[in-house]
N, C-alpha and C positions, 0 to 999 in steps of 0.2 A: 656402507654408504658414505663414510667419512670424507672420502673425496669427491662426492658430487655435490656440485655447486649448483643453489637455486635461486633465482631472482624472482621475489614476488612483487608485482606493481598495483599498488592501491593498498592502503593501511586501515581500510575498514573494517567492517565484521569478519566479512570472508578473508580478507588479505592478512589480518590478524592471527584468526584461527590458523590458516595456512602456515604461515611463517614459524608459529610457535610449535605445530606439529612437525613440520619438514626439522627443526632444529634439534626435536626432540629425538628423531630418527637419525641425527648424526650428520646432516646436510650442513652446508656452509650457506648460510642463506642472506641474501641482499633485499631489504626490504624499502622499496621507493613509494614515495609519496608526494604529491605538490603542494599539499597544506604545510601547515607550519607546526602539526600533532598528528597524533595518531587518533584515529577512533573518533574525529568530529562529528559523525552523522551517527553514531551511537549514542551521543551525548542527547543528541533529540529525540530519540525513541521512546514511546509509549509514555510520552510526557515529561520525560525525563526520569522516567522510573524503568526505562528499559525491558519491555516485554520480551523475554529472550525466546520463547518458544509456546507451545500450546498442547494440551494434553489430548487435543482432538485433531491432530494432524493428518490429511489427508488429499489428496491429488486431487480430488474434486472441488477442492478451496482455492485452488491456483489455475492460472488463466495462461494460455500458451497458444500461440500460432501453429504449432507443429500437432498432428495426427497422433504421434506417439506420447503425447503428454502424460497419460496415465501409466501406460507402462514404463515410462521412463523415470516417472517420480516414485511409482511403486518400489523398485528396485533401490533407489538412492535411501527413501525413507526406510526401506527394510534395513539397511546398512549402517543406518544412522538416524533412529527413531528418536523419539523425546526420551525416555529413560538413558538410552546410551549418551545423548548429548549431556543431560543432567547429570552423569556419571563422570564425563571428561571433565566438566567443571568442578566438578564436589573432587575428584583424586586430586585436582591441583590449587584447592584451595578457595575456590568459591562457591559457597551453597545458595540454592535456589529455593524458593517459597513460590505455593500455589493459591491464586485467588481466582475462583470461578473459571475455573481450567486454564488460566492465563499463568505464566509462568515467569516469575521475576527473580534478580536477583535478592538475596535474605535481606540487605540493606533497603531493597527500594529505590535505589539510586545508581543511574546509568555511569555516574563517574566511577562507580565500585567496578563497573567490568572494564572500563578504558583502563584503570588503575591496575587490573589483574591482568590484562594485557600487557601492560607497559613493565610489570614487575618480571613476566615470564619472556620476556624480548631483551629488553635493554642490558638484563644483568646476565645474558650469555656471551659466552666468548665467541660462539660461532654465528653471533647474528648481527648483522650491521644495518642500521635506519637510516635512509637519507631523506630528509624532508625537504620541501620547499624545491624539488626538483621533478621536473616533466620529463617523462618518455618521447622521444622523436621517432624511434625505429627499432623495430624487431627483426633480425633476420636470421632465418635456419642457416648456418653454413655447411658445406656437402659433407662434413664430416660429422653432422648430427648435433654439433653442439650451436650455442646461440649468440648472436651479437647484440646485444641491447644498448643503443645509443640515446643517451639524454642531452639534455642542454650543456652538460658540463663534462661528460665522460663517456667513454665507450666500456660496457663490461662484458664478458663472456661467461656463461652460464651452461649447464648441462640441461636444464629446464627452465622454463619460465611457467609461472601461473597469474594470469591476468585477471583481477579481483577490484578493477576500477569504480564498478557502479555504473549506474543508469545516467541520468540527466536529471533526476527529481533533487531539489532543494540543492543546487549547485555552488551555495555559499559554504557547504559542508564538503564540497572537492567533486560531489558528483555532477561534473558537468558537460560530459561528452567528450571531452579532449581527446580521449583513447580513440575515438570511432574512426578517424581517420587512418591512425596506425593499424586499427583492425584490418579494414577493409582493404590497406595496402598486401595484407596477406592474403588476401583471397578469400577470406573468412565472411560467410554471409550472415548480413544481420537483417533481423526482423524490424519492421517501422518503430521507432521509440516513440511512444505517448505517455501524457502526465496521467496517473492515476491515484486512487485515494486522495483525491482531491475534491475540493469545492465547487459546485456548480453554478453557471451563469443564467437565469433562466429570463425568459422573456414579459417583457411587461413591467408596468410601474408599481403594481400591487404590494411587492414586497418590500418596499421603503416603508409603508405606514405599519408593516409587520415587523420590521427588523428588531432584531435582540430578543425576539421571543425563542424559548427553547422548550420541547414538548416531544411527548411519546407520540410518534406516527408510524403508519404504513404507508410507503412511497411505491408507487408502482410505475414504471418506464418500459417503453419500448420503442422499437423502431421496425420500419418496413425491410425485410432480409434484402439488399438490392440485388443478389443473385437469383432470388425468387424460388430459392431450393426449401428455404425453411420457413417461409410466410413472414408472419410475424413475429419478432423475438423479444419476447418479456420476460422483465425481472422485477420481483418484489421483495422488497427489505423493510424492517421494522426496527426502529431504533430511536435513538434522541435525533431530533431535526431541528438545527437550528436556521433561522430566517435572518437573511441579512439583506442589505439595500440592493444588492446585486441578483439575490435569489438563494438558492439554499445550500447549507452544509450541516455537517453532524456525521457521524458514523455511519447511519444508513446510507445516506447521500454518497460518501466515500465509498462503501462497496459496490454499489451501481455504477460509481464513475469507472468502476476497474472493469466490470463486466461489458459497458457501454463504452469503453474508450474509442473504438474504431470506428464509431458513428457519431460521437460527441463533435460536434462544428461543421460536420460534412452532410448533416440532412437531419431533419426535426427529431427532436428525441421527445415522443410525448408521453403523457400519462395522469395521474392523477396523486392527490395526497389523502389519506384518509386520516382526520384530524380526531378520530374517534374508535380506535382500531380495538377494543374492547366491547363495543356496542355493537349493535346490527342497525342498519339504517329502519327498521321497525320500531326498535328501541329509542334511538335518537328523536324519530318522530313523536312516539310515545312522550320522551320527556318535554318536548318543546310545548306539544299540546297541552299537559298537564301545567305545565307554567302558566300556559295560557288561560287555562280554567281559574287557575287559582288566584292571578292576577289581573285578570282583565278589566276590574272594577275599579282599578287601582290607577286612576290618571296620570298620577307621578312616577311610577316605575316603568323603565325602559325595557325594552328586550333585551338589549346586553347586560344589563344588571340582574333582571331575572335570571338570566343562562350563565350566572358568573360560576354556577356551581358545575357546568359543564366544560367551557372553552375559557380559555384566557380572553378578558377583554380586547385584546386588539385584533385579535384573530376573529373575535365576534364579528366587531366592527368592519373588518375588511370584507368579511364574507355576507355580511347583511349589504355593503355596498355594492357587491359586485351582482346581488340579486336586486338592486335597485331600491334597496330599505335606507329610510335615512336612518343617521347613527342615533339620532334622539327619539326613535320611534316608539312609543310607550305600548305597554301590553294591551291598554285599552284599545287602540286603533288598530292592533294588527289584525289580520285574517289567516284563518286556517290553512288556507290553501298556501300564504306566501310562507307559512312555519314548514309545510311540507315539503315545499321547494328550498327552503334553507337547509333542511334535514339531509337532504341530497346533497347539496353542496359542502355540507360538513363531510359526508363521508366521500365525495368524490370532487376534491377542487382540484380543477385542470391546473397543470404544471407543463411548459415546455421549455427544455434545456437547450441554449445555444450554443453554450461553450463553457471551459472550466476556467481557473484561476491559474493555470499553465505550472511549467515546472517548478516556478519559483516557490510556490506553495504544496506542490503533491509531494505525498510521503514515499511515493515509488514511479517506476517507470515499467510500463509495459514495453515488451520486444526486445529486441536486443540481437546476441549470438545463435542463430538458430539451432534447434537442438540435433537437427539432421546433421550437423558439422562436426556432432561430438559423439566420441562413445559411451560406453557406460561409465567411465571412471572422468568423465568431462576434459578427455583429452582431444583434441583437433585431429579428424581421421586421417587426413593428409598430411599433417605435420606434427609428427609424433615428438613428444616432450613439451607440446604447448599446451597448457589448460586453462580454460576458464571457470569461474568460480562467482557466485553471487548474481548482484543486480544486474551483472552485464549479460547475463544468458537470459534467454527468451523464457523465463518461468518467473510469474508474479502471483502472489498470494492475498488474500482477504486480511484486513485489519485484525489484529490480535495474535501478535508474535509467527505468523505463517513464513514473513519475509524473511524475520532475523534468525529462524531455523531454517529456511534455505540457505540462507548464507553460511551459517557455520555446518551443516552436512553437506553441501556441495563442497566446502572448502576439505572437511574431513574426508570426503570419498577420494578427491582431486591427489590428496597425500598419501592417505593410506591405502588404496586400491590402484591408484596410477603413476605414483613417481616411481623412475626408475629404481632397483633394488641394488 
């Protein structure tokens, strides 16, 4: 393979992995990125700790517009499973550790992963890295080779791997600037949408609760416009962060992934359960118990008496929604008001009208359609052209799933797809 030349476009997780592996196979590698350093998006993953993969990787936790998603991802994840990925890094000097099924670098620092790739790329004689350089055109010549034109030069190669990312967090380099080049090749792309992102909710009540973090169950759903599935509904439990514009937190991020095609196009409605460990009957019983214990204390408010159940900001807003004054005392409460309040605690209505966009999204849904690609991520109609990582229409939930896809797709493209 020593005479073969590969151009990798994009120096994120997938691009760096592809360049490293191809160089080890003896290929001459040119790695091009329009940012000023490699791995900029890696640095912000996992809150700076880089959640590299997950012990529970499975296709069901990914979304794609393709009907062949399960079959396609199954074969790739069998080819590069969690054990294989950890061994790839271990053999090259990057140790990993597990925490609640999440896999991190041993140092718990994303910068260490970037340094790892830099060490394995910058010190090889058969790797050239060109930064702050954008690709303008990719052409497959009649002889099967590729001509890649950048703003500064024209390069020739035997194969190309496009790992340019999606459109999420554009400041890290994933800005969609390669989409026009991809479409000019006749490669179909599913619509790209922001996902794993904060959601904007209808109403002004969120401002009063802004800053609250609490464990909750959030249920959101839509009416399927095709009417084939009826109502589509998703439910997630996790930390809920309430902001002045709506809702955030891991549970919200997960829901934004599954509901991405609908948010902003139709009303996405549901409710929040602020006491997921208690049944409605138990919440009602708690409120009535507090009423019984404090109803003869004229100075104790309902919000104070229930401080053992809910944060005060939440309780005051739920009371307001129920038409109860914030200074309502237990002495002046009515049992029927408490029963209605219990329902509000378990089923607080929420309507999502939009998201905080690509600038705040962790990932992008959509991208190059799986139907365009072989099982080695090579474009069926353009032999020698591969795609890997977020630019492909495969998006996982939070927890290392998207980095695993980036690494596994790059590994598959190089080890199973590149010419020998």
